N, C-alpha and C positions, 0 to 999 in steps of 0.2 A: 473506688478507690479515691481517697479524698486526702491522700496524705502518701509521700515517700519518701521512705529512709536510702540508709547509706547502703543497702545492696540493688536496689532497685536501681538509683541513682549510678552507680558503678554499674550495670549490666545496658542500661541506656548511655552513656559517654563510650562505651563498646561499639553499640550498635550506629551509633554515631559517628566514630570514626570510619567503624564501615558504609557507611553513606556516602559520608564522602569521597572515601576512599575510592567507592567503587564509577562513583561522578568525576571523577581525575582531570580525563580529556579532556572534559567538558568545559569547564570552570578554565583549567589552564588555554584552551582554546580563545574566549573572549579576552582578545584583545582586543585595548583601542586600536592601538597600531598593526597591522598585518605584519610584523616580523615575528622571528621562531622563538621566539625568548618567553613566550609565555608561560610563569610557574604556578600565579596564583594558590591554587589546587594543590601542589608540591608543597609547599610551602606550609600551609595549612595544613596538609596530611603530618608532615614533619612535627608539626607543635602537638599534635592529635597524639599521633605514634608515641612519644616520649612521654605522655602524660601515664598513656598505657602501661607504656613499661614501667613508670612509678606505680602504675596500682596493681600490678603482677606481686611486685615484693611487700605490699599490705597484709598483716595481718586482723580479718575481722573486717569487718564493715559498716564501721565504726563514721561519719561523714563526715564531720569536721576533719577526719584523717582522709577519707577520700576525696575531701574538697579541697585538703591542702598536698596532696599526690598531683591533682590536676594540674596547680594553680604552677607546681613547680615543676609540674614537666612540657608544662605550655612554652612556660617559661623559655624554657634548657631548652628548646626542640624549635623555637621559633624562627623560621628564617623569613626575612622580608619585609615588607607594614606587613602586607595582611595578615602572619605568623604573629608578629608583636602585638598588633591590634587584638588580633583574635585571643591571646594571651593576659593580657589585659580587660577583656571580657568577662574572662572566666578570672578571675584576682577579683572584678568589681564583685562578681555574682555571689562567690566564697565571703566576700567582706560583708555582702549580707546577712547570709545567713549564719554567719560565725556562730558558733555554742552549739546553734540545733542538730538535735537528733534525727526531725521527723519535719519537710516542710508542706506546706498546704497549695494550694494553686496564690494563696492572697502573697505571699511570700517568693511565690516563683515571681510572681509580676514586682513587687518591689524589689527581689532581686537585679531582674532584667536595668529596672529603673536606677542600681546601683552602678550596674554595667556600663551604663550608658555614662554616667558619669566620669568614671577611671577611665575608658577607652578615650573619648575625648579630652580629655585631661592628658593621655599621653605622647597626645599627635598636637604639634605648638601651632602647626595650620590645617585644623581639620579643611579637608574638602565633603563636600555636600554630594551627595551620588554615591554614598561605597557604601561600605559594613556599617559604615558609621551613622549612616542617616536611617540604614534599615533596623538596628540597635536602636536608635534616636525613639522612630518612628513607631518602631513596635513594643517601645517599652509603654507608649501614651497610650496605644490601640488596650493597650493590654488592662493599663489600668482605669481605661472607661471602658470598655466595653466587658469588660469578665470578669470584673469585680464581686458580681452575683456568681460563679460558675464554680462552684466546688468541686466536683467530679476531674478529673485529670484529664481521661478519655476523655471527654468532651474538652474540654481547656488547651486540651494540643492537637485538639483536631482543628477549633479555632484560630490557635494561634499558629499554626503553621499556613492555611489557609489567608492570614494576614501577610504571613511572611512572605508569602510569594506575591500576593499582589504588589507589596511595598516594592520588591528586589524589578519585578515590570515597570515599578516608577522611577525606578534610577536614572535611567535617562534624559529626564526632566529635568532634572539637577544639575546634570551633566552634559554640557551639550556634545564633547570630546564621545559620549559612548552613543550619542541618540545618527550622529555622524558618520562612527561607524557601525552603525543598524549591532548594536550589542546591549546586555547589559549588565553590571557593574560582577566580575569574578568573583570579590572578596561576598559581595551581600548575598551573590546565589551560593558562597561555598556555606556563610554560612546558613542559609536557607537546609542545605541537605544534614545540616549538623543538623537540626531542629530536626526534618521531615526521620531523620535515624531516631532520635530520642521520643518521639511520639510513636514509632514504628514497637518499641519496646514498651513504652506504658501498652499502648493495646497488646502486647503481651508475645509478640514478633520478636523474643531476644535472641534466636540463634542465627552465630555468626556464619554464613558461610562463602565469604570469600576466603580465598587459597593465596594468592599472591598478594604482596605487600609490602609498596614500596616506603621504605624510613627516612630516616638522615642518610646527610652525605657519608658519612662514616660508619655507619651499620646498617646492616638490613635485621629484622626479626621477625615473629608472629605476631600478633597478636593472642593468638589463643594461645596457653598457656601447657609448653610441652618441657620436657624434658631433653634435655639438649645432647642426644648416642652418638653425634658424629665430630671425627676425629678433624676430618677437612674442611678448610674452611676453601673455596674451588668456586673462582673467578674467570671468566673466559670473554672474549669479544669472537663474534664471528664478522664477515664482512661476505653478503651472497650479492648474489646475480639468478634468485630464482626468479620466476614471476611472481609478484604479490601474494593470489591467490595458493600458488604452491607455496611458497612462504610462510604465510601464516597455517597450512593445514602441518606442514612441517617442525612448526613453530610447538601447535597442539600435541605430536607428535613426544617432542621431547622434554613439555611440559612431562607426559603422561608419563614419558620416563623413571624421570627424575626424581618424580614422586614415589616412586620404589624402590630409590636407593637413598634419598634423602629428604632434609625439609630445610627450612627458611629461603624458601625458594620464591628466588625473583627473574620472571623474564621480559623483558625490554625491547621491544620490537621498532625501530626510529630507522627510517627510509630502508636502506639497505642494510643497515648494523644487526643484529640481535647481542646484547650483552644479558648474562646469567651467571645469577650469584645460588649457587649450594650447598647448602652443608652433607656431607657424604663420608663413606668411608671407603666409595670406589672416585677418585677422580679420573682417571683415567678413563672408563665407563662414559662420566659425561660428557668430558672433551672428547670423546671417538662419535657419539651420538652427535652434538653439536657441530661434529662436521658435516653430517650429511645436510645441510643447512648453506656450508659456503668453508672459505677460506678462516680458516685459524688469525686470528688479527694478533692479538696477547689474550694473558694468561697469566695468571696468580694461585699459586696452594700454597695455604697455610698450616700446620697445624698448628691446630686454637690449644691444644695442652703446652705446648713447648712457647706459643704466643704470651701463655696466659703466666708461666712462669718470667718472661724475661718484663713482664708486666708488675712482676710481685719484682722484681729487679732494681727496675727504673723507677719504680715504688720507694725502693730505701733508699736511692739515691737523691733522691727527690727529698725526702724526711732527712738527710746528713746535709743537702747541701753542699754537697759538692763543687759547684761551679761557682767561680767569682761573679760577686757583682759591682755592676758598671755602672755609671748615672746616668745614661741611655738607652735606650732600644726599641724599636720598630717590629710593629703588627702590620703586616702588606693584603690586603685582600686582591687575588691574579686570578683570571678568568683565562692565562696557557701558559706552557713551562715555558716559552720564549721569553714573554713577558717576565718570570717566576725568577726564572736566568740574570735577566738586566737589572731586577732590583735586589735580589741576591749581593750580585756585584757592585751593588752599590749603598752594601750593606744593613740589608735588613735581616734578623732574626730569625724569622716566625712567615712564612709565609700562607697563606690560608689559603683553599682554591675556593675560588665564588665569583661570579659575578652576575650577570642580566638573567641568563637562562639559568642557575642554582645560587641563590642567595643560602650563605653560609647562615647553622643555628647563631645565637648566646652563644652555647655550650660551645664552637665550634671555635670563636673568636676569644673565650675566656680561657679554655684549654688552650693556644694560642700567646694570649700575655702569660696564662702564671708559667710556660715553660721559657722564657725568659729574664733573668739575671739580670734585672736593670733596678734601680730606683725609679726610674719613669719612665713612661712604656708610649709611643705616641702613635697610635691609631690609626691607620688609613683606610676606610670603608670601600672608595674609591668608587659605588654608586649608591644613588638616592633612597634604592631601597636594602640597604645595608646599614643607614648609617644608624634608625630607629637599633639596629638589636649591639650594634656595638657599643651604643652606649648605655642598653641595656648589662652588657659585658662589667662593664666599664662600672656601673653599682654595687655587681658583684664580690670587685674585686678590694679587698679590705687594706690586704699585706704588700699595696705597692702603689701608686700614683702615675693612673692611668688619663692621659689625654687623646681624643677623641679630634682629630684634625679631619673637618666637615668633606672630604676630599666625592665627587661628585664623579668623576671618570678616571680609569687610570690615567691617564695626561696629566691631569691636575696630580694626583697620589704623585707619577714619577716627577712633574718639576718639585712638590713639597721636598718631597727626598733629597736633590739632589740642591734646593732652597737651604738644607739645617748648616749649621756651624756647629762644634759641640763646646766652642770659646763660649759662646751666648749664655746669656741666662737663661730656663724654663720662658718665663714670658713673652722674653724677644722672639727667641726661637718657636713661637706661633702666633707671634705680630708678622714675623718675615713669611710665613709656610702659609697664612692665611692671606697674606698680601699678594704672595704668587701666584697660587689657586686661583687667584677675582684676575689675572692679567691674561692665564695659560686661554687659549679659542679651544675649545675637543671639537674635534668632527669626528664623526662616527659614520659608518657605511655599512650599511646593511643590505638585503635584497627582502622584497612583499611574497607573501608567501599565498595573497590571494589576494583578488578585485574586491576595492577598497575605494570610502569615500572620503578626504576627511580637508578640510577647510574649501569645502568647494573644490578640490581638488582628485581627480580621477587618478588613479592608480592599477595598476594592470598587476598582476600577479609577475614576478618574475622582473617588476621592474630594479632598480638600484635606488635604496633611498639612501640619504646624506641626510643626517642631523648636525645641526652647531646646536651646541651646548643646551643638546636636548629635545631641540624643537626639529623637525619636521621641515626645510626648508625646501627641498626640490626631489625630485621623482623623473627616470629614464632609462631608455634600454641604453642607451650611447656612454658609458660609466664617465672615460674621459673628457667627454665635450661637459655634462653637467656638472662636473666635480670643479670644471676652472669658468666656469658659468657660477659657482655660488662662491670661489675666491675672486672671480672678481668683483662680486656684486658688496662682500667684507668693506666696509667705508673705512675703516683702519686697515687694510690688506698695507699698504707702501709701510706702516709702522714693521712691520713684525720683520724679523730675521731670520730664522731658522723654521722648516716646516717640515717634524719629525712623523714618520710614516711607521706604523707596527702590523704588520703582516698574519695575519689570518690562519687559519687550520687551512681552507680552500683555494687560498694564494700563493702562487711562486716565488721567488725570487726576485726573477725575472721581470715577473709581472711589477711586482712592487716597485721598479728601479723602473722600468718602462715608464708607469704611473707618474714621478719623482723626476724622469727627465723632462715629460710634457708639461711639469711645472717650472723647471727651472729653466726652460725655453719659454717663457710664457713673464715670469714675473727673475725679475735678473735681482731684486731683490734679494729675494731667498736662498738659502743653501738648505737641501736635503739631504736628511740621514733617514735610511734605511734599517730594520732593526725585525727579526723576526718575532713576533707577537703570541701564532698559537690560538688564540686564543676562537671560539667556535663561534660561526652562524655569523659576527661580524670579520666583514670583507679583511675593513681596513680601522684602526684606530688614529689617530692626527690631528698632532699637540701641532700648536701656531703661538709663535712666541719672538 
């Protein structure tokens, strides 16, 4: 095989997506920090599956149309830095082969170089030892060592071997990876994409993966199937069964669901099992789920009715029934409590997301479009979401969008509080940016495994305290190490208010007890406590 056409590229992309899905958990676990927030695999999968949805709608296999569907899909589905950078790699690839109906191995190598250029240009401060390094070195390798290889099978086999070697080299470029004993997650994910592509070129195009996780708001199947089921059924089970028995029960549940529905997702995390299925028998699905444990929550939607409601909302949108105001706000929130707080502060649209679940470009774009305002301020509240927010801004033409580059929820809330509608837009932006620079953001979570970071030994179960994104302390006694962190802040006496937002796994009493300890030690600090409901992080704390 010396050339690839649109049909082959489409099949290869689907196989690449499947291979990435199969290795999702492995990629997600490649954390620099031993905290439960690995989401690189999920973010990359969201981009790939959105592209697969676009491919489903194509009529024909014309290569330029295939590439256009992939570029638009990966962009709209992109979550976090890894997802956005991946979308730019495909955009760069498409830029080179634009207009071609077939490509050769030479074209593939040149397209990789185009992908390198555009991916690097999308990142303000490129970090080596990441997916960027992989695409750069792989492009160099292909052009220097594979220029005489014309057979695509031989080419892809050699290219994948080179990609694997480069992935293993990423710790040499990024000390944090070496200290943590892991390779870069994004680079590893892209390797699996190439590996899946190779399998398709070798003739293995059958899709075997049955249960696939998609974007934040929607679950889809890659395989093209006619939807014949009425009820979108979702429920969560809390189980106290031993893990081996629970896994067996989950397998039984999957088998049963396969008989009565489609679009099936069964996610098992700790003692919770989350299920999504399209079926005509939602009661049977939930009844089977009860064999695993107690029902925590459930939701059943009639998709026929939903479709009608969507049409009505679309008509309302087109008719422009909402009054347009001068300023509006979109806020990315990781928890229900935080969402309630910021809605009370005047935020128009809340996008669910955070460290463990980055919203896609489309999620943010949709939220912006819902806000009836001439100027919309967007607060990403996570460094891994800023790129997606900026991509969403670029897609909005009918209103002014300003991304306030908040890296924490604490910064976002402080920026909202600083808003003054009497100011001009430029002054509002300046005031908000000034405020977020002054906020000290503290996050407290826990270690999910033994690790070593900056010569510091971390044990599984340790409390981990981050100040402005940097790990500064770990230990078993939370109150003791938290007070030590505060005492070691050079300017602690300059702060007046310490605000605690406690997470899902913390009670109000525990949060107030921590606040009481702080007030007893620091007379200059007034402590305020609020329910945040954020997952995985015990506390988000701000000092102002």
